[in-house]
C-alpha positions as CSV (number, residue, x, y, z in Angstrom):
1,M,2.4,14.4,-5.9
2,N,4.0,17.7,-4.7
3,P,1.5,20.0,-3.0
4,K,3.0,23.0,-4.9
5,I,1.7,21.7,-8.2
6,F,-1.9,22.6,-7.3
7,Q,-1.4,26.4,-6.7
8,S,-3.0,27.7,-9.9
9,L,-6.2,26.7,-11.7
10,T,-6.0,28.4,-15.1
11,V,-6.9,25.3,-17.2
12,P,-5.1,25.0,-20.5
13,G,-7.2,25.4,-23.6
14,T,-8.5,22.7,-26.0
15,D,-5.8,23.1,-28.6
16,E,-3.0,22.8,-26.1
17,L,-4.7,19.7,-24.6
18,R,-5.1,18.1,-28.0
19,E,-1.4,18.6,-28.7
20,I,-0.5,16.9,-25.4
21,L,-2.7,13.9,-26.4
22,V,-1.3,13.7,-29.9
23,K,2.3,13.6,-28.5
24,R,1.4,11.1,-25.8
25,V,-0.2,8.7,-28.3
26,D,1.8,9.2,-31.6
27,Q,5.3,10.1,-30.4
28,Q,5.6,8.7,-26.8
29,K,3.5,5.6,-27.6
30,Q,2.0,5.6,-24.1
31,A,-1.6,4.8,-25.2
32,V,-3.7,3.8,-28.2
33,G,-6.4,6.2,-27.2
34,I,-6.9,8.9,-24.5
35,V,-10.0,10.9,-23.6
36,V,-9.9,13.9,-21.2
37,G,-12.8,15.7,-19.9
38,V,-12.8,19.1,-18.1
39,I,-15.5,20.9,-16.2
40,E,-15.3,24.5,-15.3
41,P,-17.7,27.3,-14.3
42,N,-18.2,28.1,-18.0
43,G,-19.1,24.5,-18.9
44,R,-17.7,21.1,-19.8
45,R,-15.6,19.9,-22.7
46,V,-14.1,16.7,-23.9
47,V,-10.9,16.3,-25.9
48,A,-10.0,12.9,-27.3
49,Y,-7.3,11.4,-29.5
50,G,-6.5,7.9,-30.7
51,N,-8.5,4.7,-31.3
52,L,-10.5,2.1,-29.4
53,A,-7.9,-0.5,-30.2
54,K,-4.6,-0.9,-32.0
55,G,-5.5,-1.5,-35.6
56,D,-9.1,-0.4,-35.1
57,P,-9.9,2.8,-37.1
58,R,-12.7,3.9,-34.8
59,P,-11.7,6.9,-32.8
60,V,-12.2,7.3,-29.0
61,D,-14.6,10.0,-27.8
62,G,-16.5,11.1,-24.7
63,D,-18.8,8.1,-24.9
64,T,-16.0,5.4,-25.2
65,I,-16.2,2.9,-22.4
66,F,-13.0,2.4,-20.3
67,D,-12.2,0.3,-17.2
68,I,-11.8,2.9,-14.5
69,G,-10.2,0.5,-12.0
70,S,-9.7,1.9,-8.5
71,I,-11.8,4.9,-9.1
72,S,-14.5,2.3,-8.3
73,K,-13.5,2.8,-4.7
74,V,-14.9,6.4,-4.8
75,F,-18.3,4.9,-5.8
76,T,-18.0,2.4,-3.0
77,S,-17.3,5.0,-0.4
78,L,-20.1,7.2,-1.8
79,L,-22.4,4.3,-1.2
80,L,-21.1,4.1,2.4
81,A,-21.7,7.8,3.0
82,D,-25.2,7.6,1.5
83,M,-26.0,4.6,3.7
84,V,-24.8,6.5,6.7
85,N,-27.0,9.4,5.7
86,R,-30.0,7.0,5.4
87,K,-29.1,5.6,8.9
88,E,-28.6,2.1,7.4
89,V,-25.1,1.9,8.8
90,T,-22.7,4.0,10.8
91,L,-19.0,4.7,10.1
92,D,-18.1,3.1,13.4
93,D,-19.9,-0.1,12.8
94,P,-17.6,-3.1,13.0
95,V,-17.1,-5.0,9.8
96,A,-18.0,-8.2,11.6
97,K,-21.5,-7.0,12.1
98,Y,-22.3,-7.5,8.5
99,L,-20.5,-10.8,7.9
100,P,-21.7,-14.4,8.5
101,E,-21.1,-15.7,12.1
102,H,-18.6,-18.2,10.9
103,V,-16.2,-15.5,9.6
104,R,-13.7,-14.4,12.3
105,M,-12.8,-10.9,11.4
106,P,-9.3,-10.0,12.7
107,E,-8.9,-7.7,15.6
108,R,-5.9,-6.3,17.5
109,S,-5.6,-4.8,21.0
110,G,-9.3,-5.2,21.4
111,K,-10.0,-2.9,18.4
112,A,-12.3,-4.1,15.6
113,I,-12.0,-3.0,12.0
114,T,-14.8,-0.5,11.2
115,L,-16.4,0.6,8.0
116,L,-14.5,3.9,8.3
117,D,-11.3,2.0,8.5
118,L,-12.0,0.2,5.3
119,S,-13.0,3.4,3.5
120,T,-9.8,5.3,4.6
121,H,-7.4,2.4,4.0
122,S,-6.5,2.2,7.6
123,S,-7.9,-1.3,8.5
124,G,-4.5,-3.0,8.7
125,L,-5.6,-5.4,6.0
126,P,-3.0,-5.9,3.2
127,R,-3.2,-4.5,-0.3
128,V,-4.4,-7.9,-1.7
129,P,-5.3,-11.1,0.2
130,G,-2.5,-13.5,0.7
131,N,-4.5,-16.4,-0.8
132,L,-5.0,-14.7,-4.1
133,N,-3.6,-17.4,-6.4
134,P,-5.1,-16.8,-9.8
135,K,-5.4,-19.5,-12.4
136,D,-4.8,-16.8,-15.0
137,P,-2.3,-14.1,-13.7
138,T,-3.4,-11.8,-16.5
139,N,-6.9,-11.6,-14.8
140,P,-5.8,-11.9,-11.2
141,Y,-9.2,-11.4,-9.4
142,A,-11.4,-13.4,-11.7
143,D,-11.5,-16.6,-9.8
144,Y,-11.3,-15.2,-6.3
145,S,-14.4,-16.3,-4.5
146,V,-16.4,-15.2,-1.5
147,D,-15.3,-18.4,0.3
148,D,-11.7,-17.4,-0.4
149,L,-12.3,-14.0,1.1
150,Y,-13.9,-15.4,4.2
151,Q,-11.1,-17.9,4.6
152,F,-8.4,-15.3,4.4
153,L,-10.1,-12.9,6.8
154,S,-10.7,-15.7,9.4
155,G,-7.0,-16.6,9.4
156,Y,-5.3,-13.2,9.0
157,T,-3.3,-11.6,11.9
158,L,-3.3,-7.8,11.8
159,P,0.2,-6.2,11.9
160,R,-1.0,-3.1,13.7
161,D,-4.1,-1.7,15.3
162,P,-7.0,-0.8,13.1
163,G,-7.2,2.9,12.4
164,S,-3.6,3.6,13.4
165,E,-1.9,3.8,9.9
166,V,-2.9,4.2,6.3
167,E,-1.9,1.4,3.9
168,Y,-3.7,1.3,0.6
169,S,-5.8,-1.9,0.3
170,N,-7.7,-3.3,-2.7
171,L,-8.8,-6.0,-0.3
172,G,-10.3,-3.4,2.0
173,G,-12.1,-1.6,-0.8
174,G,-13.5,-4.8,-2.2
175,L,-14.6,-6.0,1.2
176,L,-16.4,-2.7,1.8
177,G,-18.4,-3.1,-1.4
178,H,-19.2,-6.7,-0.5
179,I,-20.5,-5.6,3.0
180,L,-22.6,-2.7,1.8
181,A,-24.2,-4.8,-0.9
182,H,-24.9,-7.5,1.7
183,R,-26.4,-4.9,4.1
184,A,-28.7,-3.6,1.3
185,G,-29.8,-7.1,0.3
186,T,-28.5,-6.9,-3.2
187,D,-25.3,-7.2,-5.3
188,Y,-22.7,-4.5,-5.7
189,E,-23.5,-3.6,-9.3
190,T,-27.2,-3.2,-8.6
191,L,-26.5,-1.1,-5.5
192,V,-24.3,1.3,-7.5
193,R,-26.9,1.5,-10.2
194,V,-29.9,2.2,-7.9
195,R,-28.1,4.5,-5.5
196,I,-25.7,6.4,-7.8
197,T,-25.8,6.0,-11.6
198,E,-29.5,6.1,-12.1
199,P,-30.1,9.1,-9.8
200,L,-27.2,11.0,-11.4
201,G,-28.1,10.0,-15.0
202,M,-25.0,7.9,-15.8
203,P,-26.2,5.2,-18.2
204,D,-22.7,4.2,-19.3
205,T,-21.3,3.4,-15.9
206,G,-21.5,-0.2,-14.5
207,I,-19.9,-3.6,-14.6
208,S,-22.0,-5.6,-17.1
209,L,-22.2,-3.9,-20.5
210,S,-25.2,-3.6,-22.8
211,S,-24.7,-4.5,-26.5
212,F,-24.5,-0.8,-27.3
213,M,-21.9,-0.2,-24.7
214,K,-19.8,-3.2,-25.9
215,Q,-19.7,-1.5,-29.3
216,R,-18.1,1.5,-27.7
217,R,-15.8,-0.3,-25.4
218,A,-12.1,0.4,-25.7
219,T,-9.6,-2.5,-25.7
220,G,-7.0,-2.5,-23.0
221,H,-3.3,-2.6,-23.9
222,D,-0.1,-3.3,-22.0
223,A,3.0,-1.0,-21.9
224,M,4.1,-2.3,-25.3
225,L,0.6,-1.5,-26.6
226,A,-0.3,-5.2,-27.1
227,P,-4.0,-6.0,-26.5
228,V,-4.7,-7.6,-23.1
229,A,-7.7,-9.2,-21.4
230,N,-9.9,-7.1,-19.2
231,W,-9.9,-7.7,-15.5
232,D,-12.9,-9.1,-13.7
233,F,-13.8,-8.7,-10.0
234,P,-16.7,-11.0,-9.0
235,T,-16.0,-10.9,-5.3
236,L,-14.0,-7.7,-4.8
237,A,-16.0,-5.5,-7.2
238,G,-15.9,-2.5,-4.9
239,A,-12.2,-2.3,-5.4
240,G,-12.0,-1.9,-9.2
241,A,-14.8,-3.5,-11.3
242,L,-16.6,-0.4,-12.7
243,R,-16.4,0.8,-16.3
244,S,-17.4,4.2,-17.5
245,S,-17.0,7.0,-20.1
246,A,-15.6,10.5,-19.9
247,N,-19.1,12.0,-20.3
248,D,-20.5,9.9,-17.4
249,M,-17.5,10.8,-15.2
250,L,-18.0,14.5,-15.9
251,T,-21.6,14.1,-14.9
252,F,-20.3,12.5,-11.7
253,L,-18.0,15.5,-11.1
254,E,-20.9,17.9,-11.8
255,A,-22.7,16.6,-8.8
256,F,-19.6,16.8,-6.5
257,L,-18.9,20.4,-7.7
258,G,-22.5,21.5,-7.3
259,Y,-23.3,22.1,-11.0
260,R,-26.0,19.3,-10.8
261,E,-28.5,19.0,-8.1
262,S,-28.6,15.5,-6.6
263,P,-30.0,13.6,-3.6
264,L,-26.5,12.4,-3.0
265,A,-25.2,15.9,-2.2
266,P,-25.1,15.4,1.6
267,A,-23.3,12.1,1.2
268,M,-20.8,13.7,-1.3
269,K,-20.0,16.5,1.2
270,A,-19.6,13.9,4.0
271,M,-16.9,12.1,2.1
272,L,-14.5,15.0,2.9
273,D,-15.7,15.7,6.4
274,V,-13.6,12.9,7.9
275,S,-10.0,12.0,6.9
276,R,-6.8,10.3,8.0
277,P,-3.2,11.4,7.3
278,V,-1.0,9.4,5.0
279,G,2.2,9.4,7.1
280,K,4.0,12.7,6.8
281,T,3.4,13.2,3.1
282,G,0.8,16.0,3.3
283,F,-1.8,13.7,1.8
284,E,-5.0,12.7,3.6
285,I,-7.6,10.1,2.8
286,G,-11.2,10.9,3.2
287,L,-14.0,8.5,2.5
288,G,-12.6,7.0,-0.7
289,W,-11.0,10.3,-1.9
290,N,-7.3,11.3,-1.7
291,I,-7.0,14.9,-0.5
292,L,-4.0,17.1,-1.2
293,G,-4.5,20.8,-0.2
294,E,-7.6,21.9,-2.1
295,I,-7.5,19.0,-4.6
296,V,-9.6,15.9,-4.2
297,W,-8.6,13.0,-6.5
298,H,-8.3,9.3,-7.2
299,D,-6.5,7.4,-9.9
300,G,-7.0,3.8,-11.2
301,G,-5.4,1.1,-13.3
302,T,-6.2,-2.4,-14.4
303,G,-4.2,-4.7,-16.7
304,G,-4.9,-2.6,-19.8
305,F,-6.2,0.8,-18.6
306,R,-5.2,3.9,-16.6
307,S,-7.6,6.5,-15.2
308,F,-7.7,9.7,-13.1
309,I,-10.5,11.9,-11.7
310,G,-9.9,15.0,-9.6
311,Y,-11.5,18.3,-8.7
312,D,-11.1,21.5,-6.7
313,P,-14.3,22.2,-4.8
314,K,-13.4,25.9,-4.3
315,A,-12.4,26.7,-7.9
316,R,-15.2,24.3,-9.0
317,V,-12.9,22.8,-11.6
318,G,-12.7,19.1,-12.3
319,V,-10.8,16.8,-14.7
320,V,-11.2,13.2,-15.8
321,A,-8.6,11.3,-17.9
322,L,-9.0,7.8,-19.4
323,S,-6.4,5.8,-21.3
324,N,-6.6,2.3,-22.9
325,A,-3.0,1.3,-22.0
326,F,-1.4,0.3,-18.7
327,T,1.8,2.4,-18.8
328,L,3.8,3.5,-15.8
329,S,3.2,7.2,-16.7
330,G,-0.6,6.7,-16.7
331,V,-2.5,9.9,-17.3
332,D,-2.1,11.5,-13.9
333,D,0.5,14.0,-15.1
334,I,-1.9,15.2,-17.9
335,A,-4.7,15.6,-15.4
336,T,-2.6,17.5,-12.8
337,H,-1.2,19.7,-15.6
338,L,-4.8,20.7,-16.5
339,L,-5.4,21.6,-12.9
340,N,-2.2,23.6,-12.8
341,P,-0.2,24.4,-16.0
342,K,2.9,24.8,-13.8
343,A,2.8,21.1,-13.0
344,P,5.1,19.5,-15.5
345,L,4.1,16.8,-17.9
346,A,6.1,13.5,-17.8
347,N,9.1,13.5,-20.1
348,L,8.6,10.1,-21.7
349,D,10.3,8.1,-24.4
350,A,8.5,5.6,-26.6
351,P,8.7,2.1,-25.0
352,R,11.5,-0.1,-26.2
353,Q,10.4,-2.9,-28.5
354,H,11.3,-6.4,-27.5
355,T,11.5,-9.6,-29.4
356,E,10.5,-12.8,-27.6
357,I,12.6,-15.9,-28.2
358,P,11.9,-19.5,-27.2
359,V,14.0,-20.9,-24.3
360,D,14.2,-24.4,-22.8
361,P,11.5,-24.5,-20.1
362,R,14.0,-26.4,-17.8
363,L,16.2,-23.3,-17.9
364,L,13.5,-21.3,-16.1
365,D,14.1,-23.4,-12.9
366,H,17.5,-21.6,-12.6
367,Y,15.7,-18.3,-12.0
368,T,12.8,-19.2,-9.7
369,G,13.1,-18.0,-6.1
370,R,12.9,-14.9,-4.0
371,Y,15.0,-11.7,-4.6
372,Q,15.5,-8.8,-2.2
373,L,14.8,-5.4,-3.8
374,P,15.5,-2.3,-1.6
375,D,11.8,-2.0,-0.4
376,R,10.2,-5.3,-1.4
377,I,10.7,-8.9,-2.1
378,L,10.2,-10.1,-5.7
379,E,9.3,-13.7,-6.3
380,I,10.0,-15.4,-9.6
381,M,7.8,-18.4,-10.3
382,R,7.5,-20.9,-13.1
383,N,4.2,-22.3,-14.5
384,G,5.1,-24.9,-17.1
385,G,7.0,-23.1,-19.8
386,R,6.0,-19.6,-18.5
387,L,7.9,-17.4,-16.0
388,F,6.1,-14.9,-13.7
389,A,7.2,-12.1,-11.3
390,Q,5.2,-11.2,-8.2
391,V,5.8,-8.7,-5.4
392,T,5.4,-10.6,-2.1
393,A,6.4,-8.1,0.5
394,V,7.0,-4.4,1.0
395,G,9.2,-3.4,3.9
396,R,7.9,-5.3,6.9
397,K,4.4,-5.3,5.6
398,P,3.0,-8.5,4.0
399,M,1.8,-8.1,0.4
400,A,1.0,-10.3,-2.6
401,G,0.3,-8.4,-5.8
402,P,-0.8,-9.8,-9.2
403,A,1.8,-11.9,-11.0
404,F,3.2,-10.5,-14.3
405,E,4.4,-12.8,-17.0
406,M,7.9,-12.4,-18.2
407,F,9.1,-13.1,-21.8
408,A,12.6,-14.1,-22.8
409,E,14.6,-11.9,-25.2
410,S,17.8,-13.9,-24.3
411,E,18.5,-16.8,-22.1
412,S,19.1,-14.5,-19.1
413,I,17.1,-11.3,-20.0
414,F,13.3,-11.1,-19.8
415,F,10.8,-8.4,-20.4
416,V,7.4,-7.7,-18.9
417,K,4.9,-6.6,-21.5
418,V,2.5,-5.1,-18.9
419,T,4.9,-2.6,-17.5
420,G,7.5,-2.3,-20.2
421,G,10.3,-3.2,-17.7
422,R,13.1,-5.7,-18.0
423,I,14.7,-8.2,-15.6
424,S,18.2,-9.6,-16.2
425,F,19.6,-12.5,-14.2
426,E,23.2,-12.8,-13.0
427,I,24.2,-16.4,-13.3
428,G,26.5,-18.3,-10.9
429,P,29.0,-21.1,-11.7
430,D,26.3,-23.8,-11.3
431,G,24.0,-22.1,-13.8
432,R,21.6,-20.8,-11.2
433,A,20.8,-17.1,-10.8
434,T,22.6,-15.4,-7.9
435,S,20.8,-12.1,-8.3
436,L,18.7,-10.1,-10.7
437,I,18.6,-6.5,-12.0
438,M,15.4,-4.7,-12.5
439,H,15.5,-2.2,-15.4
440,R,12.7,0.4,-15.7
441,A,12.4,3.3,-18.2
442,G,13.9,6.5,-16.9
443,R,15.2,5.0,-13.7
444,E,18.5,3.6,-12.4
445,P,18.8,-0.2,-12.6
446,V,18.0,-1.9,-9.3
447,P,20.0,-4.9,-8.2
448,A,18.3,-7.7,-6.1
449,P,20.3,-10.5,-4.5
450,R,18.7,-13.9,-4.4
451,L,17.3,-14.9,-1.0
452,S,16.3,-18.5,-1.8
């Protein structure tokens, strides 16, 4: 984001916002349903358009339940700030203090990873653990166990000193939630409910859903608007497991903006009292929150959802936007446009429709291997008759993200339903791929030579 986009806070009206949502859903095909909530000094409002699922006539509204993904990290860091306020932990406590003795928490230069390091994404831990090898790549965290977590931590070598550099880490956020729940003698979901959602009056925020909430739950969709399975986070819940509604998230913002009295007010304030810079970008990261100028925000995304929450504490304006499709555009541009009408909306085209064709599974062996993109390594893997793509490195920093399934539209061109992108393979004389080209909407094609 550009700092200049947050210079004005005259929030667009309801009619203009509805037009934006209609265009995003009906013309640009970037979601099946979107709900946006705004809170201002003169009150709160919710604008919604679209449906709970493709082919489902029920409209989305302020009470529709969405996965909020990484916005869960804000809740996790609020728990941290509250537990510090209660003198149950300190920000400088080493993580190892709250783990079993058999777990060897990585250190470097004599420096231990602290709770503050986890909350500000400066622990030195990677984005996801290297031993994340899901049985089902479409639900990548579902079978990741506590034993897997402890095994990875015990064998990991930090690439830099803790606290020295910010690198966003789902692993760090999930580990923080795990530790705080362990310290409180309960599970993460219960801790969130007892410490945050019940005191604030947020009945529609949690992980497990009541039967009434299930009736109002939106179905997630990929970039081509095909229904997808929801993600589960049994071990790393603090990184992205929560579900919520626009009305509940507005209640959350009311407390941060001072419209609602709360015993959490001191902890909420403390979340912005300490921060670390994100390189030379102008961004900072507080406890869980991203900070850019006067704006405090966080976005989220799982396999079928995108989300955004942000507020300006001085203007006392906040925005939440929830979508039931995982598209590259997300809803960030809509939310930032509401915070400043001068911030442009994304100029998006409807996703290209692809037709999957059957191919000989043996042909897939010609494409498997590692390919060098400008800033990362992309690994192509085969599982039976299915082909998957996974980012395994970014620059010099180790990384292993979720694997995305690829579907053939010709013998050498595949598309990724989740992102809407395409990958075409350049074939050598022996029939094996020598390179690939990544095609993404609105961007120049990116070639990647084969490494192995």
